[in-house]
VOVEXDO-333396 format. One record per residue (C-alpha): residue in one letter; residue number from 1; x, y, z. Coordinates in pm, whole numbers. Example, Ala and Ser with C-alpha at 12.3 -4.5 7.8 and 13.67 -1.06 7.14 Angstrom:
! VOVEXDO-333396
+------+------+--------+--------+--------+
! resn ! resi !     px !     py !     pz !
+------+------+--------+--------+--------+
!    a !    1 !   1230 !   -450 !    780 !
!    s !    2 !   1367 !   -106 !    714 !
+------+------+--------+--------+--------+
This chain:
! VOVEXDO-333396
+------+------+--------+--------+--------+
! resn ! resi !     px !     py !     pz !
+------+------+--------+--------+--------+
!    m !    1 ! -13823 !   6487 ! -15101 !
!    r !    2 ! -13450 !   6495 ! -15042 !
!    r !    3 ! -13217 !   6373 ! -15314 !
!    l !    4 ! -12948 !   6116 ! -15237 !
!    l !    5 ! -12673 !   6032 ! -15483 !
!    v !    6 ! -12513 !   5693 ! -15415 !
!    l !    7 ! -12175 !   5602 ! -15564 !
!    s !    8 ! -12052 !   5242 ! -15571 !
!    g !    9 ! -11805 !   5031 ! -15765 !
!    g !   10 ! -11435 !   4954 ! -15748 !
!    h !   11 ! -11497 !   4689 ! -15481 !
!    p !   12 ! -11725 !   4383 ! -15504 !
!    y !   13 ! -12051 !   4376 ! -15309 !
!    e !   14 ! -12387 !   4200 ! -15330 !
!    a !   15 ! -12600 !   4433 ! -15538 !
!    a !   16 ! -12950 !   4312 ! -15451 !
!    p !   17 ! -12913 !   4323 ! -15069 !
!    f !   18 ! -12744 !   4664 ! -15095 !
!    a !   19 ! -13030 !   4791 ! -15312 !
!    a !   20 ! -13272 !   4664 ! -15046 !
!    l !   21 ! -13082 !   4868 ! -14785 !
!    l !   22 ! -13119 !   5181 ! -14998 !
!    a !   23 ! -13488 !   5109 ! -15058 !
!    r !   24 ! -13552 !   5123 ! -14683 !
!    l !   25 ! -13429 !   5482 ! -14657 !
!    s !   26 ! -13741 !   5687 ! -14592 !
!    g !   27 ! -13786 !   6031 ! -14742 !
!    w !   28 ! -13514 !   6000 ! -15003 !
!    q !   29 ! -13518 !   6001 ! -15381 !
!    v !   30 ! -13220 !   5777 ! -15455 !
!    e !   31 ! -13001 !   5787 ! -15765 !
!    h !   32 ! -12734 !   5515 ! -15777 !
!    l !   33 ! -12429 !   5548 ! -16001 !
!    v !   34 ! -12158 !   5284 ! -16044 !
!    h !   35 ! -11794 !   5343 ! -16139 !
!    p !   36 ! -11641 !   5398 ! -16386 !
!    d !   37 ! -11948 !   5578 ! -16525 !
!    a !   38 ! -12010 !   5743 ! -16187 !
!    e !   39 ! -11690 !   5946 ! -16205 !
!    t !   40 ! -11782 !   6092 ! -16544 !
!    a !   41 ! -12142 !   6158 ! -16440 !
!    v !   42 ! -12038 !   6346 ! -16125 !
!    a !   43 ! -11789 !   6553 ! -16323 !
!    d !   44 ! -12072 !   6635 ! -16564 !
!    g !   45 ! -12299 !   6763 ! -16286 !
!    a !   46 ! -12478 !   6459 ! -16139 !
!    a !   47 ! -12409 !   6578 ! -15782 !
!    a !   48 ! -12520 !   6936 ! -15836 !
!    q !   49 ! -12876 !   6883 ! -15712 !
!    a !   50 ! -12803 !   6619 ! -15447 !
!    d !   51 ! -12881 !   6700 ! -15086 !
!    a !   52 ! -12639 !   6429 ! -14973 !
!    l !   53 ! -12387 !   6187 ! -15116 !
!    l !   54 ! -12344 !   5827 ! -15003 !
!    f !   55 ! -12003 !   5683 ! -15086 !
!    y !   56 ! -11992 !   5303 ! -15102 !
!    d !   57 ! -11718 !   5299 ! -15361 !
!    m !   58 ! -11346 !   5227 ! -15384 !
!    p !   59 ! -11236 !   5392 ! -15707 !
!    g !   60 ! -10893 !   5469 ! -15845 !
!    f !   61 ! -10735 !   5122 ! -15828 !
!    t !   62 ! -10639 !   4851 ! -16075 !
!    f !   63 ! -10550 !   4509 ! -15931 !
!    a !   64 ! -10369 !   4277 ! -16172 !
!    d !   65 ! -10095 !   4015 ! -16164 !
!    g !   66 ! -10033 !   4048 ! -15793 !
!    t !   67 !  -9985 !   4425 ! -15801 !
!    v !   68 ! -10195 !   4733 ! -15746 !
!    t !   69 ! -10176 !   5058 ! -15941 !
!    s !   70 ! -10367 !   5372 ! -15861 !
!    r !   71 ! -10466 !   5702 ! -16016 !
!    p !   72 ! -10629 !   6023 ! -15897 !
!    p !   73 ! -10983 !   6122 ! -15994 !
!    s !   74 ! -11046 !   6355 ! -16286 !
!    p !   75 ! -11028 !   6731 ! -16220 !
!    g !   76 ! -11399 !   6755 ! -16298 !
!    f !   77 ! -11486 !   6496 ! -16035 !
!    v !   78 ! -11269 !   6668 ! -15774 !
!    a !   79 ! -11427 !   7006 ! -15851 !
!    a !   80 ! -11780 !   6862 ! -15823 !
!    i !   81 ! -11717 !   6696 ! -15486 !
!    k !   82 ! -11556 !   7011 ! -15346 !
!    a !   83 ! -11844 !   7222 ! -15475 !
!    h !   84 ! -12094 !   6993 ! -15302 !
!    f !   85 ! -11934 !   7052 ! -14962 !
!    a !   86 ! -11880 !   7423 ! -15034 !
!    r !   87 ! -12258 !   7455 ! -15079 !
!    g !   88 ! -12300 !   7329 ! -14722 !
!    k !   89 ! -12411 !   6984 ! -14833 !
!    g !   90 ! -12293 !   6668 ! -14665 !
!    a !   91 ! -12205 !   6305 ! -14722 !
!    v !   92 ! -12188 !   5965 ! -14557 !
!    a !   93 ! -11907 !   5723 ! -14642 !
!    l !   94 ! -11940 !   5350 ! -14573 !
!    h !   95 ! -11690 !   5072 ! -14524 !
!    h !   96 ! -11444 !   5037 ! -14817 !
!    a !   97 ! -11484 !   5403 ! -14916 !
!    l !   98 ! -11199 !   5453 ! -14666 !
!    a !   99 ! -10966 !   5297 ! -14924 !
!    g !  100 ! -11079 !   5493 ! -15227 !
!    w !  101 ! -10881 !   5746 ! -15431 !
!    a !  102 ! -10540 !   5662 ! -15286 !
!    d !  103 ! -10376 !   5926 ! -15509 !
!    w !  104 ! -10607 !   6209 ! -15399 !
!    p !  105 ! -10472 !   6317 ! -15056 !
!    e !  106 ! -10771 !   6543 ! -14984 !
!    w !  107 ! -11000 !   6240 ! -14995 !
!    a !  108 ! -10837 !   6094 ! -14684 !
!    q !  109 ! -10849 !   6434 ! -14515 !
!    m !  110 ! -11222 !   6466 ! -14590 !
!    l !  111 ! -11292 !   6116 ! -14459 !
!    g !  112 ! -11067 !   6140 ! -14154 !
!    g !  113 ! -10867 !   5828 ! -14229 !
!    k !  114 ! -10723 !   5601 ! -14495 !
!    f !  115 ! -10702 !   5229 ! -14564 !
!    l !  116 ! -10369 !   5151 ! -14732 !
!    y !  117 ! -10316 !   4874 ! -14985 !
!    r !  118 !  -9940 !   4933 ! -14976 !
!    p !  119 !  -9692 !   5100 ! -14742 !
!    e !  120 !  -9710 !   5476 ! -14766 !
!    r !  121 !  -9574 !   5790 ! -14606 !
!    l !  122 !  -9874 !   5962 ! -14451 !
!    d !  123 !  -9868 !   6287 ! -14255 !
!    g !  124 !  -9492 !   6260 ! -14213 !
!    r !  125 !  -9506 !   5898 ! -14093 !
!    d !  126 !  -9401 !   5577 ! -14264 !
!    c !  127 !  -9706 !   5351 ! -14249 !
!    l !  128 !  -9741 !   4984 ! -14333 !
!    d !  129 ! -10028 !   4863 ! -14547 !
!    s !  130 ! -10356 !   4829 ! -14360 !
!    g !  131 ! -10525 !   4516 ! -14226 !
!    y !  132 ! -10862 !   4351 ! -14277 !
!    r !  133 ! -11058 !   4075 ! -14105 !
!    h !  134 ! -11388 !   3938 ! -14236 !
!    d !  135 ! -11686 !   3811 ! -14036 !
!    v !  136 ! -11579 !   3948 ! -13700 !
!    d !  137 ! -11838 !   3910 ! -13423 !
!    y !  138 ! -11805 !   4217 ! -13205 !
!    q !  139 ! -11993 !   4473 ! -13001 !
!    a !  140 ! -12022 !   4826 ! -13135 !
!    v !  141 ! -12002 !   5075 ! -12847 !
!    v !  142 ! -12163 !   5417 ! -12872 !
!    v !  143 ! -11926 !   5675 ! -12723 !
!    a !  144 ! -12108 !   6002 ! -12797 !
!    d !  145 ! -12453 !   6148 ! -12743 !
!    h !  146 ! -12495 !   6282 ! -13094 !
!    p !  147 ! -12768 !   6306 ! -13361 !
!    v !  148 ! -12599 !   6022 ! -13551 !
!    t !  149 ! -12627 !   5787 ! -13252 !
!    q !  150 ! -12982 !   5876 ! -13144 !
!    g !  151 ! -13199 !   5571 ! -13084 !
!    l !  152 ! -12908 !   5330 ! -13072 !
!    p !  153 ! -12843 !   5112 ! -12767 !
!    q !  154 ! -12514 !   5179 ! -12591 !
!    h !  155 ! -12388 !   4844 ! -12722 !
!    f !  156 ! -12507 !   4642 ! -13020 !
!    a !  157 ! -12383 !   4323 ! -13183 !
!    l !  158 ! -12247 !   4302 ! -13536 !
!    c !  159 ! -12086 !   4046 ! -13762 !
!    d !  160 ! -11890 !   4246 ! -14015 !
!    e !  161 ! -11545 !   4315 ! -14160 !
!    l !  162 ! -11312 !   4537 ! -13958 !
!    y !  163 ! -11008 !   4736 ! -14069 !
!    l !  164 ! -10676 !   4803 ! -13903 !
!    a !  165 ! -10629 !   5133 ! -14085 !
!    e !  166 ! -10498 !   5485 ! -14039 !
!    i !  167 ! -10761 !   5684 ! -13846 !
!    f !  168 ! -10701 !   6055 ! -13781 !
!    e !  169 ! -10859 !   6057 ! -13435 !
!    d !  170 ! -10738 !   6410 ! -13357 !
!    q !  171 ! -10932 !   6543 ! -13657 !
!    v !  172 ! -11271 !   6378 ! -13603 !
!    t !  173 ! -11554 !   6357 ! -13352 !
!    p !  174 ! -11566 !   5994 ! -13230 !
!    l !  175 ! -11912 !   5835 ! -13233 !
!    i !  176 ! -11879 !   5454 ! -13220 !
!    r !  177 ! -11596 !   5217 ! -13126 !
!    a !  178 ! -11556 !   4842 ! -13166 !
!    s !  179 ! -11488 !   4607 ! -12875 !
!    h !  180 ! -11215 !   4425 ! -13064 !
!    e !  181 ! -10838 !   4424 ! -13023 !
!    f !  182 ! -10698 !   4623 ! -13317 !
!    a !  183 ! -10361 !   4450 ! -13328 !
!    a !  184 ! -10174 !   4281 ! -13613 !
!    h !  185 ! -10244 !   3926 ! -13495 !
!    n !  186 ! -10619 !   3989 ! -13537 !
!    f !  187 ! -10594 !   4111 ! -13898 !
!    y !  188 ! -10444 !   4020 ! -14235 !
!    s !  189 ! -10215 !   4229 ! -14453 !
!    a !  190 ! -10380 !   4404 ! -14749 !
!    a !  191 ! -10051 !   4406 ! -14941 !
!    h !  192 ! -10012 !   4031 ! -14887 !
!    a !  193 ! -10365 !   3980 ! -15020 !
!    v !  194 ! -10290 !   4185 ! -15333 !
!    a !  195 !  -9985 !   3963 ! -15390 !
!    g !  196 ! -10204 !   3652 ! -15368 !
!    r !  197 ! -10132 !   3563 ! -15005 !
!    v !  198 ! -10486 !   3602 ! -14875 !
!    f !  199 ! -10543 !   3576 ! -14498 !
!    d !  200 ! -10174 !   3620 ! -14420 !
!    n !  201 ! -10024 !   3840 ! -14150 !
!    s !  202 !  -9672 !   3698 ! -14147 !
!    a !  203 !  -9381 !   3945 ! -14167 !
!    w !  204 !  -9628 !   4228 ! -14113 !
!    p !  205 !  -9542 !   4408 ! -13788 !
!    h !  206 !  -9828 !   4655 ! -13802 !
!    p !  207 !  -9862 !   4862 ! -13484 !
!    a !  208 ! -10183 !   4855 ! -13283 !
!    g !  209 ! -10444 !   5091 ! -13420 !
!    s !  210 ! -10765 !   5277 ! -13348 !
!    n !  211 ! -11086 !   5092 ! -13263 !
!    l !  212 ! -11294 !   5383 ! -13393 !
!    v !  213 ! -11556 !   5266 ! -13646 !
!    g !  214 ! -11787 !   5567 ! -13664 !
!    w !  215 ! -11711 !   5938 ! -13662 !
!    t !  216 ! -11795 !   6275 ! -13814 !
!    r !  217 ! -11598 !   6578 ! -13923 !
!    p !  218 ! -11665 !   6908 ! -14099 !
!    v !  219 ! -11572 !   6940 ! -14465 !
!    a !  220 ! -11576 !   7298 ! -14595 !
!    s !  221 ! -11929 !   7424 ! -14515 !
!    g !  222 ! -12074 !   7073 ! -14488 !
!    h !  223 ! -12024 !   6758 ! -14283 !
!    l !  224 ! -11918 !   6401 ! -14348 !
!    v !  225 ! -11996 !   6091 ! -14141 !
!    y !  226 ! -11788 !   5778 ! -14183 !
!    l !  227 ! -11926 !   5439 ! -14076 !
!    q !  228 ! -11705 !   5131 ! -14109 !
!    f !  229 ! -12013 !   4907 ! -14122 !
!    g !  230 ! -12126 !   4746 ! -14445 !
!    d !  231 ! -11920 !   4455 ! -14576 !
!    g !  232 ! -12223 !   4256 ! -14685 !
!    p !  233 ! -12584 !   4143 ! -14635 !
!    a !  234 ! -12552 !   4064 ! -14263 !
!    a !  235 ! -12452 !   4424 ! -14195 !
!    y !  236 ! -12710 !   4567 ! -14439 !
!    a !  237 ! -12984 !   4379 ! -14255 !
!    n !  238 ! -12873 !   4479 ! -13904 !
!    p !  239 ! -13141 !   4715 ! -13769 !
!    h !  240 ! -12886 !   4924 ! -13583 !
!    v !  241 ! -12677 !   4972 ! -13897 !
!    r !  242 ! -12992 !   5081 ! -14079 !
!    r !  243 ! -13076 !   5321 ! -13798 !
!    v !  244 ! -12730 !   5480 ! -13779 !
!    l !  245 ! -12718 !   5519 ! -14159 !
!    a !  246 ! -13055 !   5695 ! -14161 !
!    n !  247 ! -12945 !   5915 ! -13870 !
!    a !  248 ! -12620 !   6003 ! -14045 !
!    l !  249 ! -12797 !   6104 ! -14364 !
!    d !  250 ! -13040 !   6317 ! -14163 !
!    y !  251 ! -12751 !   6478 ! -13978 !
!    v !  252 ! -12554 !   6580 ! -14284 !
!    t !  253 ! -12864 !   6736 ! -14439 !
!    q !  254 ! -13014 !   6906 ! -14134 !
!    d !  255 ! -13124 !   7265 ! -14178 !
!    k !  256 ! -12891 !   7544 ! -14076 !
!    t !  257 ! -13049 !   7672 ! -13753 !
!    g !  258 ! -12749 !   7843 ! -13600 !
!    e !  259 ! -12691 !   7561 ! -13354 !
!    t !  260 ! -12340 !   7428 ! -13322 !
!    r !  261 ! -12276 !   7078 ! -13454 !
!    a !  262 ! -12049 !   6851 ! -13252 !
+------+------+--------+--------+--------+
């Protein structure tokens, strides 16, 4: 049986429904670690025997008194994650994992994008903080014939949170897009929310962004799939989300047969 190491913590979520999602993964022996203990455990070797990693975490932040501070992961954690991909192993990252480890630039490069809680200079560009919008009813649109999208309808309905974030489209293989207008008036400023102004997009002239919500990219000798799905129980229970998650985990652990991955 394949071994899956799940990392969570750093962002609130409903534990029981998420555990039910993990329990439905067939053919996996699941170990679930929660930050801050997860960081230490991975540095101490917890990922060494994992066939795949599932990131549902947002570590490296402290939110207090209307401000956010951040820190990089420990050298041991960084070394363990890099070693996992160097062995040809893979990972799937869900939802708020796009915001994790703000002070570890390689994390964003591995994921293929970054959610910003504050303005930042990224790849030579000055970027505003990212946007969020809860409980969006939208259609997910499959844009690639790929192992991750096998068995999915071309369109499927979701009610989930969406992000207006920095997506490195030129560095990833697009898989799924959202039929939603990714413009500032449809989202709220993350920096405003940190400051206590929740659901506010005033004085936040964020440019229009990518509608990409699912993609894959190589990382060292392995692969990573990012899926923006997964804000809460409605997404966990969606059969198409469950299918694409299972497909993604299969994809990043498929045997090396010499065939070229997209």
